[in-house]
C-alpha positions as MATLAB code, in Angstrom:
seq = 'MTMRIRDSVMDDIPCLLEIYNHSVRNSAATFDLEEQTLAQRMEWFSHYGGQYPLIVAQVEDQVVGYASLSKFREKPAYQYTAECSVYIDDRFHGKGIGRALMNELLARAGQLGHHCIVAGITDGNEASMRLHESLGFQYVGCFREVGFKFQQWQHVHYYQYLVR';
ca = [
    -160.081  180.420   55.852;
    -157.477  178.739   53.790;
    -158.894  178.982   49.920;
    -157.199  177.498   47.193;
    -158.153  178.778   42.890;
    -157.816  175.622   40.926;
    -159.495  174.559   37.625;
    -162.209  172.668   37.953;
    -162.263  168.819   37.564;
    -165.184  166.650   36.684;
    -165.579  165.225   40.106;
    -166.483  168.878   41.264;
    -169.762  168.703   38.990;
    -171.890  167.517   41.664;
    -171.059  170.634   43.826;
    -171.030  173.590   40.863;
    -174.728  171.780   39.993;
    -175.869  172.356   43.439;
    -174.489  175.858   43.325;
    -176.037  176.678   40.363;
    -179.450  175.243   41.403;
    -179.372  177.562   44.006;
    -178.959  180.859   41.701;
    -181.866  179.134   39.931;
    -184.305  178.729   42.389;
    -183.575  182.097   44.351;
    -182.328  184.426   41.892;
    -182.155  186.030   38.570;
    -178.843  185.891   38.528;
    -179.330  183.116   35.713;
    -182.457  182.927   33.486;
    -182.940  179.292   33.647;
    -186.701  178.592   34.975;
    -185.848  174.913   36.153;
    -183.249  173.194   37.747;
    -180.472  171.530   36.074;
    -179.671  168.196   35.958;
    -176.414  166.230   36.280;
    -176.854  165.139   32.332;
    -177.063  168.319   31.893;
    -174.067  169.408   33.733;
    -172.087  167.754   32.410;
    -172.647  168.406   28.518;
    -172.136  172.198   30.381;
    -168.774  171.175   31.747;
    -167.279  169.844   28.239;
    -167.974  173.195   26.866;
    -164.783  174.836   28.913;
    -160.965  174.217   29.048;
    -158.095  175.807   26.697;
    -159.366  179.233   25.894;
    -162.388  178.990   28.129;
    -161.669  178.329   31.993;
    -163.553  177.443   34.362;
    -162.075  177.486   38.111;
    -163.119  177.366   41.526;
    -162.334  178.537   44.685;
    -161.770  175.193   47.405;
    -162.063  176.039   51.346;
    -160.702  172.545   52.856;
    -162.258  169.988   50.594;
    -165.347  171.600   49.345;
    -166.214  173.487   46.752;
    -167.381  176.880   47.322;
    -167.764  178.775   43.953;
    -166.810  178.476   40.562;
    -166.191  181.472   37.611;
    -166.202  180.606   33.736;
    -165.225  182.397   30.833;
    -167.405  181.378   27.390;
    -167.168  181.841   24.198;
    -169.453  185.212   23.873;
    -170.727  185.088   20.129;
    -170.620  182.346   17.463;
    -169.007  185.155   14.608;
    -164.967  184.532   14.019;
    -165.181  188.397   14.918;
    -165.878  188.038   18.942;
    -163.240  185.871   18.864;
    -160.696  187.981   21.318;
    -163.946  188.325   23.509;
    -165.578  186.200   25.991;
    -168.108  186.594   28.824;
    -167.572  186.049   32.179;
    -170.076  184.451   35.364;
    -169.426  183.744   38.389;
    -171.272  181.452   41.012;
    -171.055  181.909   45.441;
    -172.596  179.194   47.422;
    -174.366  181.097   49.528;
    -173.219  180.303   52.854;
    -169.762  182.357   51.813;
    -171.197  185.559   50.258;
    -169.168  188.483   51.979;
    -166.063  186.445   52.486;
    -163.895  187.874   48.877;
    -164.644  184.593   47.300;
    -165.918  185.860   43.857;
    -163.627  189.018   44.303;
    -160.329  185.959   44.210;
    -162.115  184.071   41.411;
    -162.810  186.829   39.416;
    -158.894  188.447   40.007;
    -157.788  184.175   38.473;
    -160.057  184.894   35.588;
    -158.943  188.346   34.345;
    -155.587  187.038   34.840;
    -155.398  184.064   32.753;
    -157.605  186.208   30.286;
    -154.881  188.398   29.084;
    -152.468  185.250   29.028;
    -155.031  183.504   26.926;
    -155.260  186.369   24.184;
    -158.587  187.988   25.504;
    -159.229  191.478   24.774;
    -162.961  192.792   26.002;
    -164.566  190.403   28.939;
    -168.372  191.129   29.141;
    -170.750  190.872   32.238;
    -174.244  190.255   32.443;
    -175.910  191.361   35.628;
    -179.551  191.393   36.485;
    -180.755  193.849   37.923;
    -181.287  193.746   42.064;
    -177.583  192.550   42.346;
    -175.621  195.326   43.184;
    -172.586  193.226   45.297;
    -172.058  191.587   41.813;
    -172.072  195.319   40.246;
    -170.088  196.321   42.711;
    -167.648  194.106   42.758;
    -167.087  194.237   38.388;
    -166.678  197.736   39.022;
    -164.124  197.496   41.658;
    -162.298  194.821   39.262;
    -162.070  197.745   36.392;
    -165.455  196.438   34.516;
    -167.368  199.700   33.351;
    -171.176  199.875   32.922;
    -171.713  199.702   28.860;
    -175.847  200.160   29.146;
    -178.997  197.942   29.945;
    -181.080  195.486   27.691;
    -184.807  196.202   29.409;
    -187.353  193.802   30.076;
    -185.279  191.111   28.651;
    -186.388  187.775   30.944;
    -189.135  186.917   32.429;
    -188.656  185.355   36.400;
    -190.268  185.285   39.322;
    -193.164  186.842   37.501;
    -191.804  189.654   36.869;
    -189.794  190.977   33.912;
    -185.681  191.389   34.681;
    -183.459  193.859   33.205;
    -180.144  192.731   32.592;
    -176.757  195.273   32.726;
    -173.730  194.989   30.966;
    -169.876  195.726   31.459;
    -167.306  195.120   29.775;
    -163.400  195.051   30.561;
    -160.664  195.810   28.830;
    -157.893  193.497   29.101;
    -154.511  195.091   29.197;
];
């Protein structure tokens, strides 16, 4: 399997939407409760670029995953902190795509001058927790019962990575 990591382009949005909506329907990885529309994902896409990259993993001609850095909070003192997200097509889990995307994202974070990267991972997503820990993220705490999805309260575990 030959994989290429690259910046996302507008033509990727339908694939990104499909990957994301699968998570909306089937996991607590996102707290969206309803599938997103193409228009909503186009608006979302417009927030990326510059300090906040959106990258994709491509296998042959198919986008199979994506990762991004987003603004952590609006206050100016947070300007060197970003939040990361990574989503992989469920047919490609366990193939190293998340690791490749996150390695590239962390390298870019350093080049862009970010100091701290934050990840919020819902309870039960052990694969994501293991991935982040293996990349040097440290567990810093849990917000208990902060989301309600699939008829149950969801906890979010927070990890942070200090860019060196």
